[in-house]
C-alpha angles and dihedrals in degrees: 000000000000092000091053090052091049090050091048093052091044087053091051088056091048092050092049091050094045092050094048097046106023092243096127096232095264091111087068101032097054095051090044093052100039100039102024099040105019093240112165110255098245093052089048090051091051092051090045093055091051089050089051089058088051093050093050090048094048097047107026094070095053095045090052093050091050092052100244101110119084099212094185093054090046094052094047094051093045087075086067100038097045093052091047094048093058089051090047093050089052093049091049091065090059097053133078118243097248091054091052089049091055091049091046091056093043093054092049095048088049091054090050092052093048093045095049092063112112112250140144124257099263124235106167121185121234116263110215113236094017125130090255089055093051093047090042093234096161137088148142137262137190119257119178091331094315123109108222126196124219143168136208122245134197093025097172096054090042090053093055093045086055090055090055087048090055093051091052090048092056092041101045104022093230097126085241086247090140093058093040089054091048091047095051094036102043104023103029094032096222119160111275097242088048093052093044094052095040088053091055089052090051104044095072096059090044091051094048093057093054098036090062089064092049089048090053088053092051093244097129109085116193097211090060098036099051099064091037091053096047094047093048095051089052092048094046090052089054091046094050090058095045094049092062094064100029129101123249096229091055092051089054091052090053091047096051098043097049098042092049095054094046095045095052090048094050092045092054093046093050096047093045092052093047091055094049 
């Protein structure tokens, strides 16, 4: 019973982090299950993917209601992420758990390095006749009582980055929210709160595509998934309320610190197990 409670509160923390940063919660759930509870990697990934669906469901509705999420951008990019997620889930079945752990840590370290680069919070203007104009990849969002307009940039490169994010989602069970935020923030130059909330909107669909393959392989265990899913939904709801009044700079600090600690821990564990 105590283990279930610990797992539940760990999942609440994961949902809170996933909602605030667009990570999807998997970056906390997978280390918690594999390192803290000794759950095999593939089962942890299966549970994480289900929790990612919960995170998206818990936060996405609130973000859409508040006017942050760009649904059209999210649906367009889901074409890439969903395809990639299926490919990643199939590749996962061919790799050993320690190799997946090392890839997991490497991807997270990469996202931290990219995220720590100094850059302004984007607010690009729409260019008439551009690809973004034709695809209607623009919108507006509220900021301290002011409605601000913005438009996406570099749609093609962002689309391919999203395909890679989908592969990582299916392979690692992290929802690929980190890579999605980086793609929309760095490449497509969307405002950070728009990219974060749109990522939360997207990760559920991406996770569903790959979780079906894990379910078919028998790698989604109800006794593990249940407390994780409930905790993540609670945490993501709290996070959705917090983001609305939070500052972008503080979100990026939380993003960098938490992901760095977890990635170093996972990298060390994966390498040490491979050399045994």
